[in-house]
Biopython code that builds the backbone (N, CA, C, O; Angstrom):
import numpy as np
from Bio.PDB.StructureBuilder import StructureBuilder

atoms = [
    (1, "MET", "N", (0.389, -1.074, 0.136)),
    (1, "MET", "CA", (0.044, 0.242, 0.012)),
    (1, "MET", "C", (0.858, 1.329, -0.219)),
    (1, "MET", "O", (1.940, 1.307, 0.367)),
    (2, "SER", "N", (0.584, 2.398, -1.014)),
    (2, "SER", "CA", (1.375, 3.894, -0.839)),
    (2, "SER", "C", (0.517, 4.675, -0.893)),
    (2, "SER", "O", (-0.460, 5.009, -1.564)),
    (3, "TYR", "N", (1.199, 4.964, 0.147)),
    (3, "TYR", "CA", (0.600, 6.652, 0.319)),
    (3, "TYR", "C", (1.369, 7.747, -0.232)),
    (3, "TYR", "O", (2.576, 7.879, -0.031)),
    (4, "GLY", "N", (0.622, 8.578, -0.971)),
    (4, "GLY", "CA", (0.797, 9.758, -1.379)),
    (4, "GLY", "C", (1.304, 10.765, -0.740)),
    (4, "GLY", "O", (1.205, 10.683, 0.484)),
    (5, "PRO", "N", (2.095, 12.196, -1.383)),
    (5, "PRO", "CA", (2.443, 13.278, -0.102)),
    (5, "PRO", "C", (1.673, 13.936, 0.287)),
    (5, "PRO", "O", (2.076, 14.822, 1.041)),
    (6, "GLY", "N", (0.116, 13.868, -0.015)),
    (6, "GLY", "CA", (-0.799, 14.900, 0.456)),
    (6, "GLY", "C", (-1.394, 14.067, 1.655)),
    (6, "GLY", "O", (-2.179, 14.735, 2.329)),
    (7, "SER", "N", (-1.198, 12.657, 2.122)),
    (7, "SER", "CA", (-1.906, 11.803, 2.850)),
    (7, "SER", "C", (-0.731, 11.919, 4.186)),
    (7, "SER", "O", (-1.063, 12.194, 5.339)),
    (8, "MET", "N", (0.492, 11.682, 3.801)),
    (8, "MET", "CA", (2.052, 11.928, 4.476)),
    (8, "MET", "C", (1.945, 13.569, 5.390)),
    (8, "MET", "O", (2.751, 13.761, 6.301)),
    (9, "ARG", "N", (1.075, 14.475, 5.100)),
    (9, "ARG", "CA", (1.272, 15.760, 4.962)),
    (9, "ARG", "C", (-0.044, 15.637, 6.263)),
    (9, "ARG", "O", (0.171, 16.195, 7.339)),
    (10, "ASN", "N", (-1.402, 14.854, 6.032)),
    (10, "ASN", "CA", (-2.253, 15.464, 7.122)),
    (10, "ASN", "C", (-1.672, 14.449, 8.087)),
    (10, "ASN", "O", (-1.980, 14.857, 9.207)),
    (11, "LEU", "N", (-1.048, 13.435, 8.185)),
    (11, "LEU", "CA", (-0.719, 12.435, 9.257)),
    (11, "LEU", "C", (0.114, 13.172, 10.409)),
    (11, "LEU", "O", (0.094, 13.064, 11.635)),
    (12, "LEU", "N", (0.954, 14.070, 9.403)),
    (12, "LEU", "CA", (2.074, 14.879, 10.537)),
    (12, "LEU", "C", (1.269, 15.800, 11.195)),
    (12, "LEU", "O", (1.268, 15.821, 12.425)),
    (13, "ARG", "N", (0.158, 17.039, 10.144)),
    (13, "ARG", "CA", (-0.505, 17.676, 10.862)),
    (13, "ARG", "C", (-1.224, 17.303, 12.169)),
    (13, "ARG", "O", (-1.158, 18.032, 13.159)),
    (14, "LEU", "N", (-1.883, 16.199, 12.149)),
    (14, "LEU", "CA", (-2.565, 15.489, 13.139)),
    (14, "LEU", "C", (-1.752, 15.181, 14.026)),
    (14, "LEU", "O", (-2.099, 15.383, 15.189)),
    (15, "LEU", "N", (-0.426, 14.600, 13.757)),
    (15, "LEU", "CA", (0.921, 14.307, 15.250)),
    (15, "LEU", "C", (1.018, 15.479, 15.944)),
    (15, "LEU", "O", (0.950, 15.547, 17.171)),
    (16, "ILE", "N", (1.235, 16.759, 14.921)),
    (16, "ILE", "CA", (1.644, 18.108, 15.611)),
    (16, "ILE", "C", (0.544, 18.593, 16.548)),
    (16, "ILE", "O", (0.732, 19.256, 17.569)),
    (17, "VAL", "N", (-1.175, 17.984, 15.850)),
    (17, "VAL", "CA", (-2.275, 18.920, 16.768)),
    (17, "VAL", "C", (-1.854, 18.520, 17.544)),
    (17, "VAL", "O", (-1.209, 19.215, 18.328)),
    (18, "ALA", "N", (-2.090, 16.527, 17.794)),
    (18, "ALA", "CA", (-1.848, 15.703, 19.076)),
    (18, "ALA", "C", (-0.771, 16.464, 19.896)),
    (18, "ALA", "O", (-1.297, 17.489, 20.330)),
    (19, "SER", "N", (0.211, 16.393, 20.186)),
    (19, "SER", "CA", (1.189, 16.796, 21.091)),
    (19, "SER", "C", (1.022, 18.321, 21.414)),
    (19, "SER", "O", (1.156, 18.532, 22.619)),
    (20, "LEU", "N", (0.801, 19.287, 20.772)),
    (20, "LEU", "CA", (0.383, 20.565, 21.388)),
    (20, "LEU", "C", (-0.651, 20.000, 22.779)),
    (20, "LEU", "O", (-0.429, 20.179, 23.976)),
    (21, "LEU", "N", (-1.540, 19.449, 22.289)),
    (21, "LEU", "CA", (-3.096, 18.993, 22.928)),
    (21, "LEU", "C", (-1.907, 18.550, 24.102)),
    (21, "LEU", "O", (-1.593, 19.201, 25.098)),
    (22, "LEU", "N", (-1.411, 17.358, 23.693)),
    (22, "LEU", "CA", (-1.232, 16.239, 25.108)),
    (22, "LEU", "C", (-0.139, 17.380, 25.740)),
    (22, "LEU", "O", (0.025, 17.190, 26.945)),
    (23, "ALA", "N", (0.860, 18.835, 25.054)),
    (23, "ALA", "CA", (1.928, 19.144, 26.090)),
    (23, "ALA", "C", (1.016, 19.823, 26.924)),
    (23, "ALA", "O", (1.379, 19.855, 28.100)),
    (24, "GLY", "N", (-0.397, 20.550, 26.598)),
    (24, "GLY", "CA", (-0.867, 21.562, 27.476)),
    (24, "GLY", "C", (-1.323, 21.172, 28.240)),
    (24, "GLY", "O", (-1.600, 21.994, 29.114)),
    (25, "THR", "N", (-1.847, 19.333, 28.583)),
    (25, "THR", "CA", (-2.564, 19.141, 29.504)),
    (25, "THR", "C", (-1.952, 18.745, 30.703)),
    (25, "THR", "O", (-2.473, 18.407, 31.766)),
    (26, "GLY", "N", (-0.687, 18.841, 30.358)),
    (26, "GLY", "CA", (0.440, 18.266, 31.632)),
    (26, "GLY", "C", (0.727, 19.412, 32.668)),
    (26, "GLY", "O", (0.839, 19.210, 33.877)),
    (27, "HIS", "N", (0.815, 20.433, 32.159)),
    (27, "HIS", "CA", (1.177, 21.238, 32.601)),
    (27, "HIS", "C", (-0.319, 22.519, 33.252)),
    (27, "HIS", "O", (-0.112, 23.491, 33.979)),
    (28, "ALA", "N", (-1.357, 22.191, 32.840)),
    (28, "ALA", "CA", (-2.740, 22.716, 33.330)),
    (28, "ALA", "C", (-3.159, 21.673, 34.367)),
    (28, "ALA", "O", (-4.307, 21.812, 34.790)),
    (29, "GLN", "N", (-2.468, 20.688, 34.840)),
    (29, "GLN", "CA", (-3.054, 20.117, 36.316)),
    (29, "GLN", "C", (-2.949, 20.902, 36.968)),
    (29, "GLN", "O", (-2.105, 21.769, 36.741)),
    (30, "LEU", "N", (-3.790, 20.955, 38.112)),
    (30, "LEU", "CA", (-3.718, 21.836, 39.057)),
    (30, "LEU", "C", (-4.085, 20.781, 40.503)),
    (30, "LEU", "O", (-4.658, 19.724, 40.236)),
    (31, "ARG", "N", (-3.749, 21.078, 42.044)),
    (31, "ARG", "CA", (-4.118, 19.599, 42.730)),
    (31, "ARG", "C", (-5.639, 20.463, 43.409)),
    (31, "ARG", "O", (-5.971, 21.619, 43.148)),
    (32, "THR", "N", (-6.052, 19.907, 43.927)),
    (32, "THR", "CA", (-7.535, 20.009, 44.937)),
    (32, "THR", "C", (-6.900, 19.510, 46.336)),
    (32, "THR", "O", (-6.429, 18.410, 46.627)),
    (33, "LEU", "N", (-7.004, 20.359, 46.891)),
    (33, "LEU", "CA", (-6.625, 20.214, 48.434)),
    (33, "LEU", "C", (-7.713, 19.612, 49.209)),
    (33, "LEU", "O", (-8.851, 19.809, 48.783)),
    (34, "PRO", "N", (-7.552, 18.853, 50.363)),
    (34, "PRO", "CA", (-9.140, 18.125, 50.733)),
    (34, "PRO", "C", (-9.861, 18.970, 51.345)),
    (34, "PRO", "O", (-9.229, 19.899, 51.846)),
    (35, "ALA", "N", (-10.874, 18.977, 51.470)),
    (35, "ALA", "CA", (-12.232, 20.131, 51.977)),
    (35, "ALA", "C", (-11.994, 20.384, 53.321)),
    (35, "ALA", "O", (-12.091, 21.468, 53.896)),
    (36, "ALA", "N", (-11.609, 19.091, 53.873)),
    (36, "ALA", "CA", (-11.164, 18.840, 55.640)),
    (36, "ALA", "C", (-10.299, 19.270, 55.982)),
    (36, "ALA", "O", (-10.126, 19.136, 57.193)),
    (37, "ALA", "N", (-9.064, 20.148, 55.105)),
    (37, "ALA", "CA", (-7.376, 19.780, 55.553)),
    (37, "ALA", "C", (-7.664, 21.424, 56.289)),
    (37, "ALA", "O", (-8.410, 22.350, 55.972)),
    (38, "LYS", "N", (-6.577, 21.208, 57.507)),
    (38, "LYS", "CA", (-6.397, 22.398, 58.291)),
    (38, "LYS", "C", (-4.882, 22.859, 57.926)),
    (38, "LYS", "O", (-3.871, 22.240, 57.593)),
    (39, "ARG", "N", (-5.225, 24.387, 58.166)),
    (39, "ARG", "CA", (-3.737, 24.957, 57.829)),
    (39, "ARG", "C", (-3.026, 24.921, 59.175)),
    (39, "ARG", "O", (-3.748, 24.908, 60.172)),
    (40, "ALA", "N", (-1.167, 24.896, 59.401)),
    (40, "ALA", "CA", (-0.804, 25.185, 59.921)),
    (40, "ALA", "C", (0.806, 25.712, 59.246)),
    (40, "ALA", "O", (1.008, 25.812, 58.036)),
    (41, "THR", "N", (1.675, 25.960, 60.143)),
    (41, "THR", "CA", (2.814, 26.472, 60.207)),
    (41, "THR", "C", (3.865, 25.080, 60.892)),
    (41, "THR", "O", (3.743, 24.700, 62.056)),
    (42, "VAL", "N", (4.880, 24.462, 59.889)),
    (42, "VAL", "CA", (5.406, 23.587, 60.295)),
    (42, "VAL", "C", (7.033, 24.467, 61.923)),
    (42, "VAL", "O", (7.532, 25.573, 62.132)),
    (43, "GLY", "N", (7.083, 23.866, 62.191)),
    (43, "GLY", "CA", (8.196, 24.157, 63.364)),
    (43, "GLY", "C", (9.312, 24.790, 62.919)),
    (43, "GLY", "O", (9.325, 25.052, 61.716)),
    (44, "ASP", "N", (10.405, 25.157, 63.678)),
    (44, "ASP", "CA", (11.675, 25.235, 63.341)),
    (44, "ASP", "C", (12.317, 24.329, 63.678)),
    (44, "ASP", "O", (13.185, 24.092, 62.839)),
    (45, "ARG", "N", (12.350, 23.313, 64.968)),
    (45, "ARG", "CA", (12.783, 22.259, 65.298)),
    (45, "ARG", "C", (12.911, 21.005, 63.925)),
    (45, "ARG", "O", (11.815, 20.711, 63.448)),
    (46, "PRO", "N", (13.641, 20.579, 63.552)),
    (46, "PRO", "CA", (13.453, 19.138, 63.699)),
    (46, "PRO", "C", (13.171, 17.893, 64.321)),
    (46, "PRO", "O", (13.814, 17.699, 65.353)),
    (47, "HIS", "N", (12.496, 17.126, 64.025)),
    (47, "HIS", "CA", (11.920, 15.811, 64.864)),
    (47, "HIS", "C", (12.208, 14.455, 64.321)),
    (47, "HIS", "O", (12.270, 14.159, 63.128)),
    (48, "ALA", "N", (12.374, 13.681, 65.325)),
    (48, "ALA", "CA", (12.631, 12.251, 64.577)),
    (48, "ALA", "C", (11.486, 11.760, 63.946)),
    (48, "ALA", "O", (10.472, 12.396, 64.232)),
    (49, "LEU", "N", (11.320, 10.737, 63.103)),
    (49, "LEU", "CA", (10.495, 10.446, 62.440)),
    (49, "LEU", "C", (9.948, 8.903, 63.139)),
    (49, "LEU", "O", (10.380, 7.752, 63.088)),
    (50, "PRO", "N", (8.725, 9.593, 63.826)),
    (50, "PRO", "CA", (7.827, 9.657, 62.522)),
    (50, "PRO", "C", (6.784, 11.437, 63.409)),
    (50, "PRO", "O", (5.593, 11.751, 63.409)),
    (51, "HIS", "N", (7.836, 12.008, 63.907)),
    (51, "HIS", "CA", (6.817, 13.177, 64.704)),
    (51, "HIS", "C", (7.430, 14.500, 63.502)),
    (51, "HIS", "O", (8.322, 14.618, 62.661)),
    (52, "VAL", "N", (6.251, 15.354, 64.105)),
    (52, "VAL", "CA", (6.667, 16.368, 63.314)),
    (52, "VAL", "C", (5.862, 17.800, 64.209)),
    (52, "VAL", "O", (5.031, 17.643, 65.104)),
    (53, "GLU", "N", (6.331, 19.094, 63.723)),
    (53, "GLU", "CA", (5.645, 20.249, 65.146)),
    (53, "GLU", "C", (4.636, 21.048, 63.530)),
    (53, "GLU", "O", (4.938, 21.186, 62.345)),
    (54, "LEU", "N", (3.643, 21.324, 64.198)),
    (54, "LEU", "CA", (2.837, 22.029, 63.556)),
    (54, "LEU", "C", (2.100, 22.451, 64.394)),
    (54, "LEU", "O", (1.491, 21.688, 65.143)),
    (55, "ASN", "N", (1.960, 24.123, 64.470)),
    (55, "ASN", "CA", (1.795, 25.098, 65.043)),
    (55, "ASN", "C", (2.066, 24.758, 66.738)),
    (55, "ASN", "O", (1.360, 24.911, 67.734)),
    (56, "GLY", "N", (3.356, 24.259, 66.536)),
    (56, "GLY", "CA", (3.847, 24.702, 68.048)),
    (56, "GLY", "C", (3.794, 23.449, 68.682)),
    (56, "GLY", "O", (4.511, 23.220, 69.657)),
    (57, "LYS", "N", (2.903, 22.494, 68.160)),
    (57, "LYS", "CA", (2.636, 21.141, 68.609)),
    (57, "LYS", "C", (3.310, 19.978, 68.346)),
    (57, "LYS", "O", (3.530, 19.959, 67.135)),
    (58, "VAL", "N", (3.788, 18.909, 68.927)),
    (58, "VAL", "CA", (4.469, 17.825, 68.099)),
    (58, "VAL", "C", (3.607, 17.014, 68.187)),
    (58, "VAL", "O", (2.959, 16.665, 69.174)),
    (59, "VAL", "N", (3.547, 16.517, 66.632)),
    (59, "VAL", "CA", (1.964, 15.401, 66.352)),
    (59, "VAL", "C", (2.812, 14.321, 65.587)),
    (59, "VAL", "O", (3.736, 14.557, 64.808)),
    (60, "ARG", "N", (2.328, 13.101, 65.954)),
    (60, "ARG", "CA", (2.477, 11.645, 65.296)),
    (60, "ARG", "C", (2.447, 11.997, 63.550)),
    (60, "ARG", "O", (1.517, 12.686, 63.130)),
    (61, "LEU", "N", (3.310, 11.582, 62.767)),
    (61, "LEU", "CA", (2.898, 11.287, 61.044)),
    (61, "LEU", "C", (2.464, 9.801, 61.171)),
    (61, "LEU", "O", (2.965, 8.772, 61.624)),
    (62, "ALA", "N", (1.637, 10.057, 60.738)),
    (62, "ALA", "CA", (0.819, 8.622, 60.353)),
    (62, "ALA", "C", (1.928, 7.231, 59.553)),
    (62, "ALA", "O", (2.889, 7.544, 58.851)),
    (63, "PRO", "N", (1.629, 6.041, 59.776)),
    (63, "PRO", "CA", (2.467, 5.166, 59.167)),
    (63, "PRO", "C", (1.595, 5.193, 57.788)),
    (63, "PRO", "O", (0.388, 4.951, 57.779)),
    (64, "GLY", "N", (2.374, 5.529, 56.591)),
    (64, "GLY", "CA", (1.874, 5.262, 55.317)),
    (64, "GLY", "C", (1.788, 7.431, 55.010)),
    (64, "GLY", "O", (1.725, 8.061, 53.954)),
    (65, "GLY", "N", (1.824, 7.857, 56.277)),
    (65, "GLY", "CA", (1.515, 9.330, 56.030)),
    (65, "GLY", "C", (2.418, 10.110, 54.861)),
    (65, "GLY", "O", (3.643, 10.033, 54.780)),
    (66, "VAL", "N", (1.770, 10.682, 54.197)),
    (66, "VAL", "CA", (2.836, 11.375, 52.427)),
    (66, "VAL", "C", (2.616, 13.005, 52.653)),
    (66, "VAL", "O", (1.580, 13.637, 52.863)),
    (67, "ILE", "N", (3.911, 13.413, 52.535)),
    (67, "ILE", "CA", (4.464, 14.851, 52.449)),
    (67, "ILE", "C", (4.105, 14.997, 51.064)),
    (67, "ILE", "O", (4.191, 13.978, 50.379)),
    (68, "TYR", "N", (3.712, 16.081, 50.507)),
    (68, "TYR", "CA", (3.667, 17.181, 49.239)),
    (68, "TYR", "C", (4.282, 18.204, 49.422)),
    (68, "TYR", "O", (4.187, 18.989, 50.365)),
    (69, "ASP", "N", (5.077, 18.248, 48.344)),
    (69, "ASP", "CA", (5.411, 19.803, 48.020)),
    (69, "ASP", "C", (4.476, 20.295, 47.075)),
    (69, "ASP", "O", (3.548, 19.666, 46.568)),
    (70, "GLN", "N", (4.974, 22.100, 46.781)),
    (70, "GLN", "CA", (4.331, 22.724, 45.698)),
    (70, "GLN", "C", (4.037, 21.923, 44.538)),
    (70, "GLN", "O", (2.950, 21.647, 44.031)),
    (71, "ASN", "N", (4.867, 21.695, 44.307)),
    (71, "ASN", "CA", (4.603, 20.719, 42.533)),
    (71, "ASN", "C", (3.940, 19.084, 43.088)),
    (71, "ASN", "O", (4.472, 18.042, 42.704)),
    (72, "ASN", "N", (3.203, 19.087, 43.657)),
    (72, "ASN", "CA", (2.293, 17.621, 44.192)),
    (72, "ASN", "C", (3.635, 16.326, 44.277)),
    (72, "ASN", "O", (3.165, 15.190, 44.223)),
    (73, "ARG", "N", (4.950, 16.376, 44.380)),
    (73, "ARG", "CA", (5.775, 15.413, 44.722)),
    (73, "ARG", "C", (5.998, 15.263, 46.233)),
    (73, "ARG", "O", (5.724, 16.121, 47.072)),
    (74, "THR", "N", (6.543, 14.032, 46.468)),
    (74, "THR", "CA", (6.131, 13.103, 47.636)),
    (74, "THR", "C", (7.760, 13.734, 48.203)),
    (74, "THR", "O", (8.667, 13.777, 47.371)),
    (75, "LEU", "N", (8.006, 14.167, 49.547)),
    (75, "LEU", "CA", (8.837, 14.865, 50.330)),
    (75, "LEU", "C", (9.088, 13.886, 51.330)),
    (75, "LEU", "O", (8.136, 13.426, 51.960)),
    (76, "VAL", "N", (10.846, 13.316, 51.669)),
    (76, "VAL", "CA", (10.696, 12.439, 52.878)),
    (76, "VAL", "C", (10.836, 13.146, 54.257)),
    (76, "VAL", "O", (11.688, 13.960, 54.614)),
    (77, "HIS", "N", (10.153, 12.810, 54.699)),
    (77, "HIS", "CA", (9.997, 13.647, 56.644)),
    (77, "HIS", "C", (10.836, 14.836, 56.805)),
    (77, "HIS", "O", (10.490, 15.973, 57.126)),
    (78, "GLY", "N", (12.751, 14.081, 56.347)),
    (78, "GLY", "CA", (13.751, 15.395, 56.819)),
    (78, "GLY", "C", (13.468, 16.120, 55.831)),
    (78, "GLY", "O", (13.721, 17.203, 56.358)),
    (79, "ALA", "N", (13.183, 16.343, 54.940)),
    (79, "ALA", "CA", (13.212, 17.319, 53.608)),
    (79, "ALA", "C", (12.053, 18.492, 54.076)),
    (79, "ALA", "O", (12.009, 19.400, 53.246)),
    (80, "LEU", "N", (11.109, 18.672, 55.218)),
    (80, "LEU", "CA", (10.118, 19.372, 55.290)),
    (80, "LEU", "C", (11.183, 20.478, 56.000)),
    (80, "LEU", "O", (12.077, 20.465, 56.847)),
    (81, "PRO", "N", (10.493, 21.467, 55.086)),
    (81, "PRO", "CA", (10.860, 22.809, 55.536)),
    (81, "PRO", "C", (10.432, 23.549, 56.546)),
    (81, "PRO", "O", (9.241, 23.860, 56.575)),
    (82, "PRO", "N", (11.465, 24.045, 57.742)),
    (82, "PRO", "CA", (11.143, 24.776, 58.790)),
    (82, "PRO", "C", (10.207, 25.946, 58.300)),
    (82, "PRO", "O", (10.445, 26.383, 57.174)),
    (83, "GLY", "N", (8.992, 26.599, 59.138)),
    (83, "GLY", "CA", (8.414, 27.463, 58.687)),
    (83, "GLY", "C", (7.377, 27.485, 57.612)),
    (83, "GLY", "O", (6.533, 28.368, 57.456)),
    (84, "ALA", "N", (7.528, 26.479, 56.935)),
    (84, "ALA", "CA", (6.700, 26.704, 56.162)),
    (84, "ALA", "C", (4.924, 26.091, 56.116)),
    (84, "ALA", "O", (4.481, 25.118, 56.727)),
    (85, "ASP", "N", (4.215, 26.976, 55.241)),
    (85, "ASP", "CA", (2.979, 26.990, 55.729)),
    (85, "ASP", "C", (2.590, 26.008, 54.785)),
    (85, "ASP", "O", (2.958, 26.050, 53.611)),
    (86, "VAL", "N", (1.465, 24.652, 55.505)),
    (86, "VAL", "CA", (0.870, 23.536, 55.023)),
    (86, "VAL", "C", (-0.411, 23.783, 55.358)),
    (86, "VAL", "O", (-0.868, 24.717, 56.017)),
    (87, "ALA", "N", (-1.349, 22.199, 54.477)),
    (87, "ALA", "CA", (-2.411, 22.247, 54.968)),
    (87, "ALA", "C", (-2.406, 20.409, 55.330)),
    (87, "ALA", "O", (-1.753, 19.554, 54.733)),
    (88, "PHE", "N", (-3.106, 20.265, 56.183)),
    (88, "PHE", "CA", (-2.795, 18.688, 56.914)),
    (88, "PHE", "C", (-4.149, 18.028, 57.062)),
    (88, "PHE", "O", (-5.189, 18.437, 57.579)),
    (89, "THR", "N", (-3.820, 16.817, 56.419)),
    (89, "THR", "CA", (-5.577, 15.794, 56.841)),
    (89, "THR", "C", (-4.828, 14.997, 58.223)),
    (89, "THR", "O", (-3.646, 14.965, 58.567)),
    (90, "THR", "N", (-6.092, 14.368, 58.850)),
    (90, "THR", "CA", (-5.486, 13.528, 59.778)),
    (90, "THR", "C", (-6.227, 11.974, 59.374)),
    (90, "THR", "O", (-6.816, 11.853, 58.300)),
    (91, "ASP", "N", (-6.131, 10.905, 60.288)),
    (91, "ASP", "CA", (-6.511, 9.413, 59.713)),
    (91, "ASP", "C", (-7.543, 9.410, 61.376)),
    (91, "ASP", "O", (-7.513, 10.184, 62.332)),
    (92, "MET", "N", (-8.271, 8.320, 61.134)),
    (92, "MET", "CA", (-9.246, 8.360, 62.082)),
    (92, "MET", "C", (-8.587, 7.844, 63.794)),
    (92, "MET", "O", (-9.322, 7.637, 64.760)),
    (93, "HIS", "N", (-7.083, 7.727, 63.807)),
    (93, "HIS", "CA", (-6.718, 8.039, 65.021)),
    (93, "HIS", "C", (-5.911, 9.307, 65.662)),
    (93, "HIS", "O", (-5.287, 9.413, 66.717)),
    (94, "GLY", "N", (-6.227, 10.417, 64.381)),
    (94, "GLY", "CA", (-5.695, 11.548, 64.726)),
    (94, "GLY", "C", (-4.470, 11.886, 64.506)),
    (94, "GLY", "O", (-4.040, 12.791, 65.221)),
    (95, "ASP", "N", (-3.578, 11.315, 63.523)),
    (95, "ASP", "CA", (-2.397, 10.617, 63.000)),
    (95, "ASP", "C", (-2.151, 11.791, 62.121)),
    (95, "ASP", "O", (-3.130, 12.285, 61.561)),
    (96, "ILE", "N", (-1.160, 12.220, 61.959)),
    (96, "ILE", "CA", (-1.426, 13.011, 60.269)),
    (96, "ILE", "C", (-0.864, 12.267, 59.078)),
    (96, "ILE", "O", (0.206, 11.696, 58.868)),
    (97, "ALA", "N", (-2.159, 12.513, 58.246)),
    (97, "ALA", "CA", (-2.277, 11.399, 57.256)),
    (97, "ALA", "C", (-1.375, 12.299, 56.182)),
    (97, "ALA", "O", (-0.162, 12.104, 56.109)),
    (98, "ARG", "N", (-1.823, 12.972, 55.624)),
    (98, "ARG", "CA", (-1.266, 14.039, 54.560)),
    (98, "ARG", "C", (-0.864, 15.409, 55.316)),
    (98, "ARG", "O", (-1.376, 15.970, 56.284)),
    (99, "ILE", "N", (0.544, 15.820, 54.291)),
    (99, "ILE", "CA", (1.043, 17.006, 54.170)),
    (99, "ILE", "C", (1.085, 17.812, 53.087)),
    (99, "ILE", "O", (1.895, 17.511, 52.210)),
    (100, "TYR", "N", (0.315, 18.892, 52.921)),
    (100, "TYR", "CA", (0.687, 19.545, 51.433)),
    (100, "TYR", "C", (1.277, 20.824, 51.809)),
    (100, "TYR", "O", (0.559, 21.778, 52.108)),
    (101, "ILE", "N", (2.582, 20.893, 51.808)),
    (101, "ILE", "CA", (3.042, 22.180, 51.144)),
    (101, "ILE", "C", (2.518, 23.454, 50.431)),
    (101, "ILE", "O", (2.524, 23.498, 49.201)),
    (102, "LEU", "N", (2.105, 24.403, 51.113)),
    (102, "LEU", "CA", (1.277, 25.654, 49.869)),
    (102, "LEU", "C", (1.471, 26.543, 49.350)),
    (102, "LEU", "O", (2.057, 27.455, 49.934)),
    (103, "THR", "N", (1.143, 26.649, 48.278)),
    (103, "THR", "CA", (1.559, 27.375, 47.446)),
    (103, "THR", "C", (0.817, 29.097, 47.739)),
    (103, "THR", "O", (-0.130, 29.345, 48.486)),
    (104, "PRO", "N", (1.546, 30.017, 46.949)),
    (104, "PRO", "CA", (0.685, 31.185, 47.481)),
    (104, "PRO", "C", (-0.509, 31.425, 46.852)),
    (104, "PRO", "O", (-0.986, 32.556, 46.942)),
    (105, "GLN", "N", (-1.100, 30.548, 46.214)),
    (105, "GLN", "CA", (-2.339, 30.413, 45.484)),
    (105, "GLN", "C", (-3.052, 29.660, 46.359)),
    (105, "GLN", "O", (-4.248, 29.953, 46.346)),
    (106, "GLU", "N", (-2.740, 28.755, 47.150)),
    (106, "GLU", "CA", (-3.420, 28.148, 47.674)),
    (106, "GLU", "C", (-3.402, 28.619, 49.503)),
    (106, "GLU", "O", (-4.258, 28.459, 50.373)),
    (107, "GLN", "N", (-2.506, 29.026, 49.530)),
    (107, "GLN", "CA", (-2.694, 30.238, 51.023)),
    (107, "GLN", "C", (-3.604, 31.251, 50.621)),
    (107, "GLN", "O", (-3.947, 31.809, 51.663)),
    (108, "THR", "N", (-4.305, 31.902, 49.433)),
    (108, "THR", "CA", (-4.894, 32.987, 49.650)),
    (108, "THR", "C", (-6.449, 32.136, 49.666)),
    (108, "THR", "O", (-7.294, 32.283, 50.549)),
    (109, "GLN", "N", (-6.589, 31.185, 48.409)),
    (109, "GLN", "CA", (-7.713, 30.059, 48.863)),
    (109, "GLN", "C", (-7.997, 29.890, 50.128)),
    (109, "GLN", "O", (-9.150, 30.257, 50.353)),
    (110, "LEU", "N", (-7.494, 29.525, 50.982)),
    (110, "LEU", "CA", (-7.767, 29.154, 52.171)),
    (110, "LEU", "C", (-7.851, 30.149, 52.954)),
    (110, "LEU", "O", (-8.768, 30.209, 53.774)),
    (111, "ASP", "N", (-6.920, 31.109, 52.851)),
    (111, "ASP", "CA", (-7.677, 32.367, 53.791)),
    (111, "ASP", "C", (-9.008, 33.324, 53.440)),
    (111, "ASP", "O", (-9.271, 34.281, 54.168)),
    (112, "GLN", "N", (-9.934, 32.953, 52.124)),
    (112, "GLN", "CA", (-10.971, 33.283, 51.404)),
    (112, "GLN", "C", (-11.407, 32.197, 52.026)),
    (112, "GLN", "O", (-12.601, 32.485, 51.954)),
    (113, "ARG", "N", (-11.396, 31.195, 52.569)),
    (113, "ARG", "CA", (-12.746, 30.395, 52.675)),
    (113, "ARG", "C", (-12.935, 30.085, 54.745)),
    (113, "ARG", "O", (-13.652, 29.383, 55.458)),
    (114, "ARG", "N", (-11.662, 31.229, 54.989)),
    (114, "ARG", "CA", (-12.331, 31.604, 56.612)),
    (114, "ARG", "C", (-13.710, 32.142, 56.841)),
    (114, "ARG", "O", (-14.099, 32.376, 57.985)),
]
sb = StructureBuilder()
sb.init_structure("model")
sb.init_model(0)
sb.init_chain("A")
sb.init_seg("    ")
for serial, (resi, resn, name, xyz) in enumerate(atoms, 1):
    if name == "N":
        sb.init_residue(resn, " ", resi, " ")
    sb.init_atom(name, np.array(xyz, "f"), 0.0, 1.0, " ", f" {name:<3s}", serial, name[0])
structure = sb.get_structure()
């Protein structure tokens, strides 16, 4: 089966359009913070795992607890920046299940919720 120059051009155009559409979707993804998330500030002193300091109180990070940076990448406990503005959720035992380091836009959104 042979393809003419016109069909190859159409295929190339289709591939270019598909590439542009796919490239735009990855950049436009925004995370949604849980509605039940509470706001806190990370303490200035590091604590041994599984403890973190939020709003001056030392709390326990749940087994399987996850810390997300502003780009929604996961961080290890030791990489949690002191003084960071965060949102967090707790599990059924009251341990910290998720910590989200907030972007300036998320800080503004949470301030408007109050």
